[in-house]
ZAMIMAR-448823 format. One record per residue (C-alpha): residue in three letters; x, y, z. Coordinates in steps of 0.05 Angstrom, whole numbers, plus 5000, padded with zeros to 4 digits. Layout:
alaXYZ
...
This chain:
met518152662811
leu514652512877
thr509553002904
asp503853012954
lys499953492911
pro494453252864
pro496653232791
leu496653872753
leu493453522694
asp489552872706
val486452492648
ser482151902670
arg478951352629
leu478351772566
asn474651442508
val474151832443
phe470151692380
tyr469751942309
ala462351792293
asn461951032305
leu469450922304
gln472850902372
val479951182372
leu481851202446
trp480350672498
asp480450832573
val486651282567
ser489151522635
phe495351922651
phe497552512693
val502653072695
asn505053332762
glu506754052773
gly513954172752
glu514553542710
ile516353412638
val512352812614
thr513152502545
leu507452132511
leu510451662459
gly506951332401
ala507651172328
asn503551512273
gly496251312282
ala496951142356
gly491951682375
lys496652212403
thr493652812367
thr486652572382
leu488552552455
val491353252453
gln485153532418
ser480753192470
ile484453512528
phe483154202498
gly475854072483
leu476654052408
leu473353362403
arg466653272437
glu465052552422
arg468252272485
arg467351972554
gly471852032614
thr474652622653
val479953152644
arg481953532707
phe486654122713
arg488654332784
gly483153872809
glu477654222768
glu474153832715
ile474954182648
ser471953632603
gln466054052582
leu469554712572
pro470655022503
ala477955082481
tyr478555822495
asp476455722568
val481355132575
val486955602554
lys484656132604
lys485455612659
gly492855592645
leu493855062591
ala497155222525
leu497754812461
val503054812407
pro499354422353
glu502653902308
lys502454342245
arg503954992284
glu497655332256
leu500956012249
phe497856592211
pro502756612152
lys500857302125
met501557622194
thr508157842224
val511857492279
arg509658032328
glu502357992306
asn502357242317
leu505157352387
glu499857872401
leu494457372384
gly497456892435
ser497057422489
phe489457492483
ala488556872527
lys492857162582
val488957282646
gly491257922681
gly497558322669
glu500958572607
ala503858122554
asp511258022565
phe514158062495
glu521258162520
arg521357532562
val518557092506
leu523057392452
ser529157302497
leu528156552492
phe528456582416
pro533057152396
val532057002322
leu524657202330
glu526757872357
glu530757982293
arg524757772251
lys518958072290
gly516758492230
gln517257912181
gln511257502157
ala510856842194
gly510056452129
thr516956672105
leu520556372166
ser524255712162
gly520955092191
gly525155132255
glu523655872263
gln516155742253
gln516455212308
met519855722354
leu514356222338
ala508855712353
ile512055572421
ala513056312435
arg505856462417
ala503455942466
leu507956232520
met504856922512
ala498856672552
asn503556532611
pro501055812619
ser502355332677
leu502554742630
ile504554732557
val502854152511
leu507254062449
asp504553602395
glu510353322354
pro514853932364
ser520653602327
leu516653422265
gly520353622202
leu525953982238
ser533453902229
pro537253582286
leu540054262305
phe533154572312
val530553962350
thr536154052401
thr534654802406
val527254692417
leu528054152469
asp533654532505
thr528955122510
met523554672539
lys528554432592
lys530255152610
leu522855342615
asn521654742660
lys527154962707
asp523655632710
gly517255282734
leu513355092671
ser510354402668
ile510754062600
leu507353502563
leu511353282501
val507552862450
glu512852552407
gln515251982364
asn522352252363
val523751952431
gln531252002443
his531752742461
ala524752772490
leu526152222541
glu532952512557
ile529653142585
ser523352822614
asp521552562683
arg516652032661
gly513851742597
tyr507651382572
ile507050942511
leu500650992471
glu499250432422
asn492950332381
gly489150822424
arg491150512491
val496450682542
ile500550042547
arg506150282593
glu508250822641
ala515250872671
pro520751372690
ala523751662627
ala530651372641
glu527750682647
leu524150742580
leu530351012547
cys534350392569
asp528849892553
asp530749432495
gln523549382468
val522750132468
arg529450232436
ala527749732382
ala520850022369
tyr522450762370
leu529950842362
gly531350292311
leu536449972358
């Protein structure tokens, strides 16, 4: 997607450490407003470390993270969310003893201005409307993933980051989740998908990056990556 605007999210030369162990090396990538971008990588490539660094959850780092041109590298996570970023973490991190509605209410605390729009969010996932009084821990894996996404949407973000949204889901739920992301994108939401299940992710994305051993080794349009023999062999088993 071509645009004259600066990137919505711009990560530049990010280096991240766990004590004396370096995990990310000079990672740079960007997401333009209105894009779906997929970050690909195998287990251990550094994907979750990168996501946590964007949201200020890891402090041992060098480099810059900018959102709408403003550097947010030194902000705590709750202020990052208030800027308009939302995270759906890899393990969902729901509150299992709280109801669906209570989990959604917690997501709305980060919303800046206006009332929480429960109806809009629940209309995306009708099954959650049916289960809004049910404890989150009793939902199926796919329903919990829907709830994690819905909770993030309660803050009305400009950009949502999904860390391994298809992990552990049946093919049907994977399709449902990614189709919902495509619909949200058409409504104006920018999306960063962090995935190793690449087929569906690239099919709905504008661009993709490949992260390998803590380094970005390639960036290309999603359609180009999807047709690349090396990518297909490494991530699709073809």
